[in-house]
N, C-alpha and C positions, 0 to 999 in steps of 0.2 A: 862563446855567441853565436845565437841560431844563426847559422846559412840561410838564407832567402838573397832571388831577383837584384832587390834593389842594395843587397849587403856587397854582394858580388861587385852586381857594378861601380857603386863607391867605391868602393879597392882599386877595381881597372878606371876608375878616371887619376886616383892618387898615385897611381903607378905610371902614369905617363909622362910625368914629369922626368924620369928614367926610361923610357920605351920609349918613345912617340907610340899615335899612333901604329905603325906597319909591323914594332917591334913587340908590340902586344900576345900574348895568347893564348892560352884556356893554361896553357900550364906553367905558365908564368905565376898568372891569378891563383891558381891554386896554393902553388911555393906562400907563397905572400900569404890564404891565408889559414894554413899548413893541414892542407884537405890530401884527400886523392885527386886529382881531378875529375876523375867518375863519379863525384860529390858534387861534381859543381852539374851536370847534365840533370842533375833532379831539378836544378834554375835556370838552368841554359838548358838547350840543346845543340850550343853550336856558335860558333863565332860569332855570327849572324844576330843566332837573338842574343848577346851579351852586348854588342851596339851599341842593335834599339831597345838597349834594358840603361844603358849609361847616355843613351841620349834622349830614355824617358826622364829618367833624374838631372840630366841641363836644365829640362823644361816645369818639371818644377821643382826647380828648386827659382829658376826666373818669373814662374809666376807664383811665389806663395806673398799672401797676401797683396793678389789681384781684388780689385774691387772697380766697382763703377767709377765716374766718375765723381769729384763730388763738388759744392755748390762752387762756383763757380773757374773750377775746373775744365778750359775750354777741349775741344776733341780732337784736338792740334795738341793742348800739352800731355794731355792723358798718354797718347799716340807716341811719341817721344822719349816719353820715361819707360811704357812697358815695348819700346824698341830699343832701351838704354838696358835697361833686365836681362832684356832677355842676348842683345852683347857682350857683357857684363859678366853671364854665365856661361857662353860656350868661352868668354875670355880667361876665364880662374883658372882649367886644364889645358894642355896643352896640347892643341891638335882638334880644340870642342867644335868648331867648324866645319871642321871635318867629319864627327859623329854627327853634328846633327845634321849635316846638310844628306848625307846616304845613310843614314837610319832612318826606319817609322816609327813615330810617333804614335801611339792612337790610348796614350793616358785622357783620362776623364779632364785635367788639366786641362791639354789643349782641350780641349771641347767648354766651355765653361772661360777659357781664355779668350778662346772665337763667336762666342753667343758674348761675351764684351763689350767686345773689338766693335763686331754686329750693328749689335746696341745702341750700341755708344756715338755709328756713324747715322742709321736712321737716325738716330730722335735727334744729329746735323744737318739731315734736309736729305743723304744720301740714298737713295736706291740701296735695293739687296745685288742686287747684279753687282755696278759699280762701289760697293761698299767690298763687299766681298775679296773683287777687282785692282782693288785699291790699296786692300790688311795682305793682298799676296805680297803686289809691290814691295811692298812696306823692309814685312821679312823677310822676302827673300830677299834686298838689302841689304840689312843685317845680318845677315847670316854667311852673305860673300863678303861682304867688306871685311864678315872675318873669319875668313878660311883665307884673304888676299893678306893678311893683318900678320898670321903667325904666320903664312908661308913667307911672305915681305925676305926677300933674301940682300936687297937692295941700302945699301952704304953709302953717306954720306956725300958725296966726292967723287966715287968707286967708276960711274960710268960719265959723268962731269968730265974726267981728265981723257977716252976715248975720242967724245964728243966735238964735230968739228962745227967750235962756232962763229963761224965762216960762213958756212952751208946752209946750219942751221939755227940763227940767230936768237930766236925766242924760246927754245927749248935750252941751247946755254942758261938763258937769262932767268926763264922756271927753277933747272936745276940748284943754278946759283941763289936767290932766291929761296930755297927748299920751299917750292909753290909745286914744284910740280913730286908723286911720290913727296909727302913732306914727311919730315917722320913724327907728327906732332898729329896722331891720330884721333885722337878724342877731334881735338875741333875740321879734321875732313870728315868723320863722321859726320859732323856735328852737318854738315853742311851740305853731303849728300842730302839728311834727314832733310831739311830746311827748302831743296829743293821737290821734293816728294812732296810734302806735304802741303807744297805751296799750287806744284802741282792737284792736288786731290781740291785741293778749297776752289782756283780758276774751272774744274770740268766740273766741279759736282751741280 
């Protein structure tokens, strides 16, 4: 197999399940690829560049097949599907959200996806600046939600066991009913996204 930045990045992504982001190193990636660490530096100069390549691989997967809205598809539906694809791509790997948030992506796929999104919003009546700000809000939500989702250590009943229900009755009810820190992260993600899209509609 020919060594490329993408091959190195995808090998590193697959290793995250074992090492996590904090335990990942160029040496470990080189060992997995059965090459000397120096061989990696021809393609990625350091760990920062490796993380950029990993984030690019995640984004390329998220943007794969992305096209302008088909006839009958609303801008809300299109943006929601795009946000779901991005979240799914990040969730595919341990710490995927952290990697994406802390790295720089300059892939052509990023600019193409941004152009498609802005064009979709412009066609729906948005000016470019509010469209760009709205798109940023949605992407930041998807990335931030995924980071919290992947880092979340809450387990049902843990916090409730030390919670003073008499002093904080609504919080206690929310914990009991799984309405606060709901373990159903898919529904939580959809709910938050619905709020953002409704806000975009209201301020258009």
